[in-house]
Backbone of each chain as nested JSON, in Angstrom:
{
  "chains": [
    {"id": "A", "residues": [
      {"number": 1, "name": "UNK", "atoms": {"N": [186.248, 89.021, 111.721], "CA": [186.717, 88.634, 113.033], "C": [187.16, 87.17, 113.053]}},
      {"number": 2, "name": "UNK", "atoms": {"N": [188.343, 86.91, 113.597], "CA": [188.755, 85.522, 113.7], "C": [188.985, 85.178, 115.164]}},
      {"number": 3, "name": "UNK", "atoms": {"N": [188.78, 83.948, 115.54], "CA": [189.009, 83.528, 116.867], "C": [190.48, 83.752, 117.292]}},
      {"number": 4, "name": "UNK", "atoms": {"N": [190.653, 84.186, 118.543], "CA": [192.012, 84.388, 119.034], "C": [192.573, 83.047, 119.494]}},
      {"number": 5, "name": "UNK", "atoms": {"N": [193.845, 82.909, 119.359], "CA": [194.515, 81.694, 119.904], "C": [194.678, 81.859, 121.391]}},
      {"number": 6, "name": "UNK", "atoms": {"N": [194.989, 80.776, 122.066], "CA": [195.173, 80.825, 123.51], "C": [196.266, 81.828, 123.9]}},
      {"number": 7, "name": "UNK", "atoms": {"N": [197.323, 81.889, 123.127], "CA": [198.416, 82.797, 123.507], "C": [198.022, 84.241, 123.233]}},
      {"number": 8, "name": "UNK", "atoms": {"N": [197.278, 84.462, 122.161], "CA": [196.744, 85.828, 121.915], "C": [195.806, 86.24, 123.047]}},
      {"number": 9, "name": "UNK", "atoms": {"N": [194.962, 85.308, 123.485], "CA": [194.053, 85.608, 124.576], "C": [194.817, 85.991, 125.832]}},
      {"number": 10, "name": "UNK", "atoms": {"N": [195.865, 85.249, 126.176], "CA": [196.657, 85.51, 127.365], "C": [197.339, 86.91, 127.276]}},
      {"number": 11, "name": "UNK", "atoms": {"N": [197.827, 87.231, 126.101], "CA": [198.468, 88.525, 125.896], "C": [197.479, 89.658, 126.112]}},
      {"number": 12, "name": "UNK", "atoms": {"N": [196.319, 89.546, 125.452], "CA": [195.283, 90.586, 125.55], "C": [194.745, 90.663, 126.97]}},
      {"number": 13, "name": "UNK", "atoms": {"N": [194.617, 89.52, 127.627], "CA": [194.104, 89.519, 128.996], "C": [195.063, 90.29, 129.925]}},
      {"number": 14, "name": "UNK", "atoms": {"N": [196.365, 90.167, 129.65], "CA": [197.386, 90.839, 130.408], "C": [197.28, 92.385, 130.328]}},
      {"number": 15, "name": "UNK", "atoms": {"N": [196.617, 92.86, 129.259], "CA": [196.484, 94.285, 129.075], "C": [195.205, 94.848, 129.784]}},
      {"number": 16, "name": "UNK", "atoms": {"N": [194.45, 93.958, 130.337], "CA": [193.203, 94.342, 131.019], "C": [193.382, 94.144, 132.521]}},
      {"number": 17, "name": "UNK", "atoms": {"N": [192.617, 94.938, 133.333], "CA": [192.678, 94.764, 134.773], "C": [191.384, 94.143, 135.249]}},
      {"number": 18, "name": "UNK", "atoms": {"N": [191.487, 93.074, 136.0], "CA": [190.329, 92.457, 136.694], "C": [189.371, 91.68, 135.818]}},
      {"number": 19, "name": "UNK", "atoms": {"N": [189.698, 91.497, 134.569], "CA": [188.897, 90.599, 133.718], "C": [189.465, 89.221, 133.776]}},
      {"number": 20, "name": "UNK", "atoms": {"N": [188.613, 88.209, 133.617], "CA": [189.107, 86.865, 133.521], "C": [188.407, 86.077, 132.409]}},
      {"number": 21, "name": "UNK", "atoms": {"N": [189.091, 85.051, 131.916], "CA": [188.487, 84.208, 130.892], "C": [187.846, 83.02, 131.563]}},
      {"number": 22, "name": "UNK", "atoms": {"N": [186.566, 82.81, 131.322], "CA": [185.853, 81.625, 131.816], "C": [185.258, 80.919, 130.669]}},
      {"number": 23, "name": "UNK", "atoms": {"N": [185.869, 79.79, 130.333], "CA": [185.384, 79.051, 129.15], "C": [185.58, 79.938, 127.93]}},
      {"number": 24, "name": "UNK", "atoms": {"N": [184.507, 80.213, 127.199], "CA": [184.629, 81.013, 125.983], "C": [184.198, 82.477, 126.232]}},
      {"number": 25, "name": "UNK", "atoms": {"N": [184.182, 82.863, 127.533], "CA": [183.772, 84.22, 127.849], "C": [184.844, 85.004, 128.577]}},
      {"number": 26, "name": "UNK", "atoms": {"N": [184.804, 86.302, 128.312], "CA": [185.667, 87.261, 128.983], "C": [184.753, 87.941, 130.019]}},
      {"number": 27, "name": "UNK", "atoms": {"N": [185.095, 87.822, 131.291], "CA": [184.176, 88.241, 132.339], "C": [184.785, 89.196, 133.372]}},
      {"number": 28, "name": "UNK", "atoms": {"N": [183.967, 90.137, 133.827], "CA": [184.391, 90.959, 134.972], "C": [183.134, 91.372, 135.755]}},
      {"number": 29, "name": "UNK", "atoms": {"N": [183.256, 91.347, 137.091], "CA": [182.178, 91.805, 137.943], "C": [182.53, 93.179, 138.491]}},
      {"number": 30, "name": "UNK", "atoms": {"N": [181.653, 94.134, 138.302], "CA": [181.806, 95.478, 138.768], "C": [180.91, 95.664, 139.98]}},
      {"number": 31, "name": "UNK", "atoms": {"N": [181.416, 96.312, 141.018], "CA": [180.632, 96.493, 142.242], "C": [180.365, 97.973, 142.497]}},
      {"number": 32, "name": "UNK", "atoms": {"N": [179.16, 98.265, 142.906], "CA": [178.753, 99.686, 143.111], "C": [178.15, 99.836, 144.525]}},
      {"number": 33, "name": "UNK", "atoms": {"N": [177.759, 101.041, 144.827], "CA": [177.242, 101.307, 146.171], "C": [175.857, 100.672, 146.354]}},
      {"number": 34, "name": "UNK", "atoms": {"N": [175.092, 100.628, 145.304], "CA": [173.709, 100.165, 145.453], "C": [173.132, 99.785, 144.054]}},
      {"number": 35, "name": "UNK", "atoms": {"N": [171.872, 99.384, 144.065], "CA": [171.197, 98.949, 142.851], "C": [171.11, 100.06, 141.798]}},
      {"number": 36, "name": "UNK", "atoms": {"N": [170.762, 101.245, 142.233], "CA": [170.585, 102.373, 141.304], "C": [171.905, 102.659, 140.575]}},
      {"number": 37, "name": "UNK", "atoms": {"N": [173.007, 102.627, 141.345], "CA": [174.297, 102.885, 140.686], "C": [174.695, 101.72, 139.744]}},
      {"number": 38, "name": "UNK", "atoms": {"N": [174.304, 100.556, 140.119], "CA": [174.604, 99.382, 139.247], "C": [173.84, 99.552, 137.892]}},
      {"number": 39, "name": "UNK", "atoms": {"N": [172.596, 99.998, 137.988], "CA": [171.841, 100.192, 136.761], "C": [172.357, 101.37, 135.959]}},
      {"number": 40, "name": "UNK", "atoms": {"N": [172.835, 102.401, 136.657], "CA": [173.495, 103.534, 135.951], "C": [174.64, 103.0, 135.09]}},
      {"number": 41, "name": "UNK", "atoms": {"N": [175.434, 102.1, 135.657], "CA": [176.551, 101.524, 134.886], "C": [176.018, 100.759, 133.681]}},
      {"number": 42, "name": "UNK", "atoms": {"N": [174.962, 99.99, 133.88], "CA": [174.352, 99.235, 132.76], "C": [173.974, 100.223, 131.635]}},
      {"number": 43, "name": "UNK", "atoms": {"N": [173.437, 101.382, 132.039], "CA": [173.052, 102.366, 130.997], "C": [174.244, 102.944, 130.275]}},
      {"number": 44, "name": "UNK", "atoms": {"N": [175.363, 103.065, 131.001], "CA": [176.561, 103.604, 130.321], "C": [177.136, 102.637, 129.3]}},
      {"number": 45, "name": "UNK", "atoms": {"N": [176.821, 101.334, 129.473], "CA": [177.271, 100.311, 128.538], "C": [176.585, 100.397, 127.176]}},
      {"number": 46, "name": "UNK", "atoms": {"N": [175.348, 100.941, 127.187], "CA": [174.503, 100.769, 125.991], "C": [175.142, 101.424, 124.786]}},
      {"number": 47, "name": "UNK", "atoms": {"N": [175.593, 102.697, 124.928], "CA": [176.107, 103.39, 123.76], "C": [177.325, 102.657, 123.164]}},
      {"number": 48, "name": "UNK", "atoms": {"N": [178.36, 102.345, 123.932], "CA": [179.473, 101.631, 123.342], "C": [179.106, 100.25, 122.778]}},
      {"number": 49, "name": "UNK", "atoms": {"N": [178.169, 99.555, 123.408], "CA": [177.738, 98.224, 122.864], "C": [177.03, 98.414, 121.543]}},
      {"number": 50, "name": "UNK", "atoms": {"N": [176.178, 99.417, 121.44], "CA": [175.486, 99.682, 120.208], "C": [176.462, 100.109, 119.1]}},
      {"number": 51, "name": "UNK", "atoms": {"N": [177.394, 100.985, 119.464], "CA": [178.409, 101.486, 118.501], "C": [179.225, 100.316, 117.97]}},
      {"number": 52, "name": "UNK", "atoms": {"N": [179.569, 99.373, 118.838], "CA": [180.399, 98.241, 118.402], "C": [179.54, 97.154, 117.738]}},
      {"number": 53, "name": "UNK", "atoms": {"N": [178.229, 97.274, 117.817], "CA": [177.336, 96.204, 117.333], "C": [177.654, 94.903, 118.048]}},
      {"number": 54, "name": "UNK", "atoms": {"N": [177.992, 95.035, 119.323], "CA": [178.443, 93.87, 120.112], "C": [177.898, 94.044, 121.523]}},
      {"number": 55, "name": "UNK", "atoms": {"N": [177.147, 93.023, 122.0], "CA": [176.385, 93.195, 123.217], "C": [176.774, 92.185, 124.292]}},
      {"number": 56, "name": "UNK", "atoms": {"N": [177.314, 92.671, 125.387], "CA": [177.695, 91.755, 126.452], "C": [176.44, 91.201, 127.125]}},
      {"number": 57, "name": "UNK", "atoms": {"N": [176.557, 89.991, 127.665], "CA": [175.543, 89.46, 128.588], "C": [175.814, 90.145, 129.894]}},
      {"number": 58, "name": "UNK", "atoms": {"N": [174.702, 90.479, 130.597], "CA": [174.828, 91.189, 131.899], "C": [174.06, 90.427, 132.956]}},
      {"number": 59, "name": "UNK", "atoms": {"N": [174.638, 90.407, 134.115], "CA": [173.959, 89.801, 135.233], "C": [174.032, 90.762, 136.4]}},
      {"number": 60, "name": "UNK", "atoms": {"N": [172.861, 91.191, 136.898], "CA": [172.811, 92.196, 137.936], "C": [172.272, 91.594, 139.202]}},
      {"number": 61, "name": "UNK", "atoms": {"N": [173.04, 91.721, 140.293], "CA": [172.566, 91.245, 141.594], "C": [172.771, 92.403, 142.588]}},
      {"number": 62, "name": "UNK", "atoms": {"N": [171.73, 93.11, 142.9], "CA": [171.73, 94.336, 143.692], "C": [172.795, 95.334, 143.265]}},
      {"number": 63, "name": "UNK", "atoms": {"N": [173.97, 95.314, 143.878], "CA": [175.003, 96.333, 143.565], "C": [176.143, 95.772, 142.679]}},
      {"number": 64, "name": "UNK", "atoms": {"N": [175.947, 94.561, 142.167], "CA": [177.014, 93.945, 141.349], "C": [176.53, 93.679, 139.92]}},
      {"number": 65, "name": "UNK", "atoms": {"N": [177.383, 93.999, 138.984], "CA": [177.056, 93.754, 137.558], "C": [178.178, 92.883, 136.987]}},
      {"number": 66, "name": "UNK", "atoms": {"N": [177.819, 91.698, 136.54], "CA": [178.793, 90.86, 135.842], "C": [178.627, 90.99, 134.342]}},
      {"number": 67, "name": "UNK", "atoms": {"N": [179.697, 91.374, 133.69], "CA": [179.678, 91.58, 132.226], "C": [180.407, 90.403, 131.588]}},
      {"number": 68, "name": "UNK", "atoms": {"N": [179.75, 89.74, 130.635], "CA": [180.319, 88.586, 129.944], "C": [180.376, 88.85, 128.465]}},
      {"number": 69, "name": "UNK", "atoms": {"N": [181.541, 88.772, 127.903], "CA": [181.688, 89.009, 126.479], "C": [182.163, 87.738, 125.731]}},
      {"number": 70, "name": "UNK", "atoms": {"N": [181.563, 87.505, 124.603], "CA": [182.023, 86.456, 123.692], "C": [181.519, 86.811, 122.307]}},
      {"number": 71, "name": "UNK", "atoms": {"N": [182.132, 86.231, 121.271], "CA": [181.688, 86.495, 119.947], "C": [180.913, 85.25, 119.46]}},
      {"number": 72, "name": "UNK", "atoms": {"N": [179.592, 85.297, 119.633], "CA": [178.77, 84.112, 119.333], "C": [178.959, 83.611, 117.908]}},
      {"number": 73, "name": "UNK", "atoms": {"N": [179.048, 84.56, 116.951], "CA": [179.18, 84.138, 115.542], "C": [180.439, 83.298, 115.284]}},
      {"number": 74, "name": "UNK", "atoms": {"N": [181.451, 83.546, 116.072], "CA": [182.709, 82.821, 115.871], "C": [182.865, 81.658, 116.843]}},
      {"number": 75, "name": "UNK", "atoms": {"N": [181.979, 81.628, 117.847], "CA": [182.049, 80.55, 118.857], "C": [183.181, 80.698, 119.872]}},
      {"number": 76, "name": "UNK", "atoms": {"N": [183.549, 81.912, 120.146], "CA": [184.618, 82.091, 121.119], "C": [185.068, 83.569, 121.193]}},
      {"number": 77, "name": "UNK", "atoms": {"N": [186.282, 83.78, 121.685], "CA": [186.783, 85.127, 121.891], "C": [187.512, 85.681, 120.668]}},
      {"number": 78, "name": "UNK", "atoms": {"N": [187.187, 86.911, 120.335], "CA": [187.868, 87.634, 119.251], "C": [188.337, 88.993, 119.779]}},
      {"number": 79, "name": "UNK", "atoms": {"N": [189.048, 89.716, 118.939], "CA": [189.518, 91.059, 119.295], "C": [188.369, 91.949, 119.692]}},
      {"number": 80, "name": "UNK", "atoms": {"N": [187.209, 91.76, 119.111], "CA": [186.005, 92.542, 119.399], "C": [185.655, 92.509, 120.92]}},
      {"number": 81, "name": "UNK", "atoms": {"N": [185.841, 91.337, 121.498], "CA": [185.509, 91.18, 122.918], "C": [186.498, 91.985, 123.781]}},
      {"number": 82, "name": "UNK", "atoms": {"N": [187.754, 91.927, 123.426], "CA": [188.788, 92.638, 124.211], "C": [188.662, 94.14, 123.98]}},
      {"number": 83, "name": "UNK", "atoms": {"N": [188.312, 94.553, 122.764], "CA": [188.115, 95.982, 122.483], "C": [186.967, 96.532, 123.348]}},
      {"number": 84, "name": "UNK", "atoms": {"N": [185.884, 95.819, 123.38], "CA": [184.715, 96.288, 124.196], "C": [185.029, 96.252, 125.693]}},
      {"number": 85, "name": "UNK", "atoms": {"N": [185.791, 95.238, 126.101], "CA": [186.161, 95.125, 127.533], "C": [186.96, 96.352, 127.932]}},
      {"number": 86, "name": "UNK", "atoms": {"N": [187.85, 96.777, 127.055], "CA": [188.718, 97.95, 127.357], "C": [187.845, 99.19, 127.52]}},
      {"number": 87, "name": "UNK", "atoms": {"N": [186.891, 99.338, 126.633], "CA": [185.948, 100.497, 126.677], "C": [185.117, 100.478, 127.955]}},
      {"number": 88, "name": "UNK", "atoms": {"N": [184.597, 99.282, 128.282], "CA": [183.739, 99.126, 129.444], "C": [184.55, 99.408, 130.743]}},
      {"number": 89, "name": "UNK", "atoms": {"N": [185.781, 99.003, 130.776], "CA": [186.626, 99.271, 131.918], "C": [186.804, 100.744, 132.199]}},
      {"number": 90, "name": "UNK", "atoms": {"N": [186.689, 101.549, 131.126], "CA": [186.921, 102.986, 131.253], "C": [185.666, 103.79, 131.47]}},
      {"number": 91, "name": "UNK", "atoms": {"N": [184.531, 103.081, 131.588], "CA": [183.241, 103.824, 131.737], "C": [183.163, 104.536, 133.054]}}
    ]},
    {"id": "B", "residues": [
      {"number": 1, "name": "UNK", "atoms": {"N": [157.652, 89.748, 157.035], "CA": [157.503, 88.767, 155.92], "C": [157.74, 87.377, 156.421]}},
      {"number": 2, "name": "UNK", "atoms": {"N": [156.823, 86.491, 156.038], "CA": [157.036, 85.067, 156.375], "C": [157.101, 84.277, 155.061]}},
      {"number": 3, "name": "UNK", "atoms": {"N": [157.818, 83.179, 155.086], "CA": [157.937, 82.31, 153.933], "C": [156.538, 81.793, 153.58]}},
      {"number": 4, "name": "UNK", "atoms": {"N": [156.284, 81.709, 152.288], "CA": [154.987, 81.127, 151.871], "C": [155.082, 79.608, 151.865]}},
      {"number": 5, "name": "UNK", "atoms": {"N": [153.989, 78.987, 152.122], "CA": [153.94, 77.492, 152.039], "C": [153.811, 77.127, 150.548]}},
      {"number": 6, "name": "UNK", "atoms": {"N": [154.095, 75.881, 150.241], "CA": [153.967, 75.432, 148.857], "C": [152.6, 75.717, 148.27]}},
      {"number": 7, "name": "UNK", "atoms": {"N": [151.54, 75.491, 149.087], "CA": [150.207, 75.71, 148.506], "C": [149.922, 77.205, 148.322]}},
      {"number": 8, "name": "UNK", "atoms": {"N": [150.431, 78.038, 149.206], "CA": [150.32, 79.509, 148.986], "C": [151.039, 79.932, 147.743]}},
      {"number": 9, "name": "UNK", "atoms": {"N": [152.252, 79.324, 147.534], "CA": [153.026, 79.653, 146.338], "C": [152.233, 79.256, 145.078]}},
      {"number": 10, "name": "UNK", "atoms": {"N": [151.659, 78.085, 145.075], "CA": [150.888, 77.647, 143.907], "C": [149.683, 78.562, 143.63]}},
      {"number": 11, "name": "UNK", "atoms": {"N": [149.033, 78.96, 144.707], "CA": [147.872, 79.854, 144.571], "C": [148.313, 81.195, 143.93]}},
      {"number": 12, "name": "UNK", "atoms": {"N": [149.382, 81.772, 144.498], "CA": [149.826, 83.051, 144.018], "C": [150.399, 82.95, 142.597]}},
      {"number": 13, "name": "UNK", "atoms": {"N": [151.042, 81.847, 142.308], "CA": [151.608, 81.656, 140.949], "C": [150.45, 81.589, 139.937]}},
      {"number": 14, "name": "UNK", "atoms": {"N": [149.339, 81.034, 140.327], "CA": [148.211, 80.971, 139.422], "C": [147.605, 82.317, 139.077]}},
      {"number": 15, "name": "UNK", "atoms": {"N": [147.923, 83.316, 139.905], "CA": [147.421, 84.688, 139.66], "C": [148.36, 85.448, 138.745]}},
      {"number": 16, "name": "UNK", "atoms": {"N": [149.489, 84.881, 138.402], "CA": [150.475, 85.555, 137.545], "C": [150.531, 84.874, 136.187]}},
      {"number": 17, "name": "UNK", "atoms": {"N": [150.92, 85.605, 135.168], "CA": [151.02, 85.035, 133.819], "C": [152.521, 84.922, 133.47]}},
      {"number": 18, "name": "UNK", "atoms": {"N": [152.9, 83.709, 133.05], "CA": [154.268, 83.468, 132.514], "C": [155.383, 83.477, 133.536]}},
      {"number": 19, "name": "UNK", "atoms": {"N": [155.114, 83.528, 134.813], "CA": [156.152, 83.394, 135.807], "C": [156.228, 81.929, 136.202]}},
      {"number": 20, "name": "UNK", "atoms": {"N": [157.434, 81.509, 136.602], "CA": [157.55, 80.156, 137.132], "C": [158.434, 80.154, 138.372]}},
      {"number": 21, "name": "UNK", "atoms": {"N": [158.24, 79.123, 139.19], "CA": [159.048, 78.964, 140.385], "C": [160.212, 78.012, 140.032]}},
      {"number": 22, "name": "UNK", "atoms": {"N": [161.426, 78.452, 140.245], "CA": [162.6, 77.6, 140.075], "C": [163.356, 77.569, 141.374]}},
      {"number": 23, "name": "UNK", "atoms": {"N": [163.303, 76.492, 142.052], "CA": [163.948, 76.419, 143.365], "C": [163.314, 77.438, 144.296]}},
      {"number": 24, "name": "UNK", "atoms": {"N": [164.117, 78.356, 144.788], "CA": [163.586, 79.344, 145.742], "C": [163.341, 80.695, 145.032]}},
      {"number": 25, "name": "UNK", "atoms": {"N": [163.266, 80.658, 143.696], "CA": [163.124, 81.895, 142.962], "C": [161.833, 81.906, 142.095]}},
      {"number": 26, "name": "UNK", "atoms": {"N": [161.318, 83.093, 141.968], "CA": [160.182, 83.321, 141.095], "C": [160.779, 84.0, 139.857]}},
      {"number": 27, "name": "UNK", "atoms": {"N": [160.608, 83.382, 138.673], "CA": [161.334, 83.823, 137.506], "C": [160.438, 84.052, 136.269]}},
      {"number": 28, "name": "UNK", "atoms": {"N": [160.811, 85.059, 135.501], "CA": [160.166, 85.242, 134.198], "C": [161.174, 85.876, 133.246]}},
      {"number": 29, "name": "UNK", "atoms": {"N": [161.148, 85.41, 131.999], "CA": [161.983, 86.02, 130.981], "C": [161.123, 86.868, 130.077]}},
      {"number": 30, "name": "UNK", "atoms": {"N": [161.494, 88.114, 129.921], "CA": [160.801, 89.071, 129.06], "C": [161.657, 89.268, 127.786]}},
      {"number": 31, "name": "UNK", "atoms": {"N": [160.962, 89.274, 126.643], "CA": [161.694, 89.385, 125.382], "C": [161.306, 90.689, 124.658]}},
      {"number": 32, "name": "UNK", "atoms": {"N": [162.294, 91.369, 124.114], "CA": [162.099, 92.64, 123.458], "C": [162.663, 92.623, 122.03]}},
      {"number": 33, "name": "UNK", "atoms": {"N": [162.488, 93.737, 121.332], "CA": [162.966, 93.772, 119.95], "C": [164.484, 93.807, 119.85]}},
      {"number": 34, "name": "UNK", "atoms": {"N": [165.152, 94.392, 120.841], "CA": [166.597, 94.512, 120.743], "C": [167.164, 94.888, 122.153]}},
      {"number": 35, "name": "UNK", "atoms": {"N": [168.495, 95.046, 122.201], "CA": [169.213, 95.348, 123.416], "C": [168.749, 96.64, 124.08]}},
      {"number": 36, "name": "UNK", "atoms": {"N": [168.596, 97.684, 123.274], "CA": [168.173, 98.992, 123.797], "C": [166.824, 98.886, 124.491]}},
      {"number": 37, "name": "UNK", "atoms": {"N": [165.88, 98.197, 123.896], "CA": [164.556, 98.037, 124.514], "C": [164.623, 97.152, 125.75]}},
      {"number": 38, "name": "UNK", "atoms": {"N": [165.523, 96.175, 125.745], "CA": [165.7, 95.343, 126.939], "C": [166.218, 96.196, 128.115]}},
      {"number": 39, "name": "UNK", "atoms": {"N": [167.138, 97.097, 127.826], "CA": [167.68, 97.977, 128.898], "C": [166.631, 99.008, 129.323]}},
      {"number": 40, "name": "UNK", "atoms": {"N": [165.803, 99.453, 128.404], "CA": [164.674, 100.337, 128.799], "C": [163.796, 99.641, 129.824]}},
      {"number": 41, "name": "UNK", "atoms": {"N": [163.529, 98.421, 129.61], "CA": [162.708, 97.629, 130.584], "C": [163.441, 97.553, 131.938]}},
      {"number": 42, "name": "UNK", "atoms": {"N": [164.743, 97.301, 131.907], "CA": [165.516, 97.264, 133.15], "C": [165.357, 98.6, 133.864]}},
      {"number": 43, "name": "UNK", "atoms": {"N": [165.426, 99.687, 133.163], "CA": [165.245, 101.006, 133.768], "C": [163.861, 101.212, 134.381]}},
      {"number": 44, "name": "UNK", "atoms": {"N": [162.864, 100.665, 133.752], "CA": [161.489, 100.774, 134.301], "C": [161.328, 100.006, 135.613]}},
      {"number": 45, "name": "UNK", "atoms": {"N": [162.192, 99.004, 135.792], "CA": [162.146, 98.223, 137.063], "C": [162.634, 98.985, 138.258]}},
      {"number": 46, "name": "UNK", "atoms": {"N": [163.501, 99.938, 137.995], "CA": [164.266, 100.544, 139.138], "C": [163.314, 101.172, 140.131]}},
      {"number": 47, "name": "UNK", "atoms": {"N": [162.404, 101.997, 139.669], "CA": [161.545, 102.735, 140.608], "C": [160.703, 101.798, 141.492]}},
      {"number": 48, "name": "UNK", "atoms": {"N": [159.976, 100.835, 140.884], "CA": [159.237, 99.88, 141.736], "C": [160.101, 99.081, 142.668]}},
      {"number": 49, "name": "UNK", "atoms": {"N": [161.325, 98.698, 142.206], "CA": [162.2, 97.923, 143.108], "C": [162.671, 98.75, 144.264]}},
      {"number": 50, "name": "UNK", "atoms": {"N": [163.002, 100.016, 143.987], "CA": [163.461, 100.906, 145.007], "C": [162.324, 101.205, 146.002]}},
      {"number": 51, "name": "UNK", "atoms": {"N": [161.139, 101.458, 145.481], "CA": [159.947, 101.718, 146.319], "C": [159.671, 100.527, 147.247]}},
      {"number": 52, "name": "UNK", "atoms": {"N": [159.801, 99.319, 146.721], "CA": [159.519, 98.149, 147.518], "C": [160.681, 97.782, 148.44]}},
      {"number": 53, "name": "UNK", "atoms": {"N": [161.852, 98.429, 148.22], "CA": [163.066, 98.005, 148.904], "C": [163.362, 96.539, 148.65]}},
      {"number": 54, "name": "UNK", "atoms": {"N": [163.102, 96.107, 147.454], "CA": [163.241, 94.731, 147.082], "C": [163.806, 94.697, 145.661]}},
      {"number": 55, "name": "UNK", "atoms": {"N": [164.898, 93.992, 145.431], "CA": [165.606, 94.081, 144.185], "C": [165.765, 92.723, 143.498]}},
      {"number": 56, "name": "UNK", "atoms": {"N": [165.134, 92.615, 142.326], "CA": [165.257, 91.332, 141.61], "C": [166.707, 91.184, 141.044]}},
      {"number": 57, "name": "UNK", "atoms": {"N": [167.153, 89.964, 140.922], "CA": [168.318, 89.661, 140.137], "C": [167.931, 89.735, 138.666]}},
      {"number": 58, "name": "UNK", "atoms": {"N": [168.784, 90.308, 137.836], "CA": [168.468, 90.445, 136.428], "C": [169.54, 89.813, 135.571]}},
      {"number": 59, "name": "UNK", "atoms": {"N": [169.123, 89.212, 134.496], "CA": [170.092, 88.65, 133.558], "C": [169.683, 89.1, 132.188]}},
      {"number": 60, "name": "UNK", "atoms": {"N": [170.571, 89.798, 131.543], "CA": [170.276, 90.376, 130.216], "C": [171.109, 89.686, 129.165]}},
      {"number": 61, "name": "UNK", "atoms": {"N": [170.43, 89.158, 128.137], "CA": [171.176, 88.578, 127.006], "C": [170.523, 89.145, 125.741]}},
      {"number": 62, "name": "UNK", "atoms": {"N": [171.182, 90.152, 125.187], "CA": [170.713, 90.923, 124.011], "C": [169.265, 91.465, 124.216]}},
      {"number": 63, "name": "UNK", "atoms": {"N": [168.308, 90.734, 123.698], "CA": [166.933, 91.272, 123.766], "C": [166.079, 90.575, 124.841]}},
      {"number": 64, "name": "UNK", "atoms": {"N": [166.735, 89.804, 125.695], "CA": [165.97, 89.038, 126.746], "C": [166.428, 89.493, 128.133]}},
      {"number": 65, "name": "UNK", "atoms": {"N": [165.457, 89.653, 128.98], "CA": [165.777, 89.98, 130.403], "C": [165.085, 88.964, 131.27]}},
      {"number": 66, "name": "UNK", "atoms": {"N": [165.851, 88.185, 132.039], "CA": [165.271, 87.291, 133.004], "C": [165.273, 87.937, 134.381]}},
      {"number": 67, "name": "UNK", "atoms": {"N": [164.125, 88.0, 134.995], "CA": [163.951, 88.616, 136.291], "C": [163.784, 87.493, 137.311]}},
      {"number": 68, "name": "UNK", "atoms": {"N": [164.561, 87.502, 138.359], "CA": [164.464, 86.452, 139.412], "C": [164.236, 87.102, 140.753]}},
      {"number": 69, "name": "UNK", "atoms": {"N": [163.197, 86.728, 141.413], "CA": [162.821, 87.261, 142.706], "C": [162.918, 86.226, 143.806]}},
      {"number": 70, "name": "UNK", "atoms": {"N": [163.45, 86.601, 144.934], "CA": [163.425, 85.789, 146.115], "C": [163.608, 86.699, 147.31]}},
      {"number": 71, "name": "UNK", "atoms": {"N": [163.248, 86.275, 148.498], "CA": [163.455, 87.083, 149.69], "C": [164.661, 86.502, 150.441]}},
      {"number": 72, "name": "UNK", "atoms": {"N": [165.857, 87.034, 150.177], "CA": [167.071, 86.489, 150.743], "C": [166.982, 86.36, 152.267]}},
      {"number": 73, "name": "UNK", "atoms": {"N": [166.478, 87.437, 152.907], "CA": [166.413, 87.442, 154.374], "C": [165.623, 86.276, 154.965]}},
      {"number": 74, "name": "UNK", "atoms": {"N": [164.637, 85.791, 154.202], "CA": [163.801, 84.704, 154.689], "C": [164.242, 83.366, 154.116]}},
      {"number": 75, "name": "UNK", "atoms": {"N": [165.123, 83.414, 153.121], "CA": [165.606, 82.162, 152.487], "C": [164.565, 81.52, 151.59]}},
      {"number": 76, "name": "UNK", "atoms": {"N": [163.707, 82.302, 150.954], "CA": [162.747, 81.746, 150.041], "C": [161.743, 82.781, 149.58]}},
      {"number": 77, "name": "UNK", "atoms": {"N": [160.599, 82.29, 149.119], "CA": [159.574, 83.169, 148.55], "C": [158.595, 83.689, 149.584]}},
      {"number": 78, "name": "UNK", "atoms": {"N": [158.33, 84.995, 149.516], "CA": [157.364, 85.614, 150.391], "C": [156.357, 86.461, 149.543]}},
      {"number": 79, "name": "UNK", "atoms": {"N": [155.382, 86.992, 150.154], "CA": [154.388, 87.829, 149.457], "C": [155.069, 88.959, 148.7]}},
      {"number": 80, "name": "UNK", "atoms": {"N": [156.174, 89.476, 149.296], "CA": [156.932, 90.567, 148.645], "C": [157.369, 90.226, 147.226]}},
      {"number": 81, "name": "UNK", "atoms": {"N": [157.763, 88.987, 147.008], "CA": [158.221, 88.567, 145.68], "C": [157.046, 88.579, 144.693]}},
      {"number": 82, "name": "UNK", "atoms": {"N": [155.913, 88.088, 145.146], "CA": [154.74, 88.029, 144.238], "C": [154.187, 89.408, 144.004]}},
      {"number": 83, "name": "UNK", "atoms": {"N": [154.245, 90.28, 145.025], "CA": [153.786, 91.665, 144.807], "C": [154.621, 92.377, 143.787]}},
      {"number": 84, "name": "UNK", "atoms": {"N": [155.945, 92.208, 143.867], "CA": [156.826, 92.905, 142.916], "C": [156.671, 92.247, 141.527]}},
      {"number": 85, "name": "UNK", "atoms": {"N": [156.49, 90.963, 141.483], "CA": [156.271, 90.273, 140.147], "C": [155.05, 90.846, 139.442]}},
      {"number": 86, "name": "UNK", "atoms": {"N": [154.02, 91.077, 140.247], "CA": [152.762, 91.618, 139.669], "C": [153.03, 93.025, 139.087]}},
      {"number": 87, "name": "UNK", "atoms": {"N": [153.76, 93.834, 139.82], "CA": [154.075, 95.195, 139.356], "C": [154.955, 95.142, 138.103]}},
      {"number": 88, "name": "UNK", "atoms": {"N": [155.934, 94.269, 138.109], "CA": [156.86, 94.146, 136.971], "C": [156.122, 93.685, 135.723]}},
      {"number": 89, "name": "UNK", "atoms": {"N": [155.164, 92.78, 135.919], "CA": [154.367, 92.302, 134.776], "C": [153.625, 93.414, 134.088]}},
      {"number": 90, "name": "UNK", "atoms": {"N": [153.291, 94.443, 134.838], "CA": [152.436, 95.514, 134.321], "C": [153.292, 96.683, 133.796]}},
      {"number": 91, "name": "UNK", "atoms": {"N": [154.609, 96.563, 133.804], "CA": [155.447, 97.688, 133.381], "C": [155.331, 97.935, 131.853]}}
    ]}
  ]
}
């Protein structure tokens, strides 16, 4: 995995809906009807995260889940982050 | 529910292990072997949170889960937060 350049990041970001880049993280907040449904979503993340060997940081506040992706080993965003974002968007 | 005074907070905090008060939140970070076990813990929280009608904010970073409790309606810490902290500690 190699770090993406700013222009690569902008291109890949354009292929995603509702994600944004904040510093070295790719972030999106998903909103659900309630806490139970928010946690259901968290559970659906587990299999793809484990398969990719790549684990988003998650922040849950009642019915909202913020997913933050970055490639810690590289110190920034790589294709791995965008690949997992695409999968998570489709959950 | 009424807001706890500082001395009530200190007394109740003394009855808990490894929790700390940060601003208006009661917080503890739980550490697990990996992401899957961290999410298992998140799942174990759901039933007690739903039963109490009280939902902690959660922050998951790979094998760590930070649980933050506060009573938003009262704008600070109440007995409800300490009651749920005690239950979560025993999960």
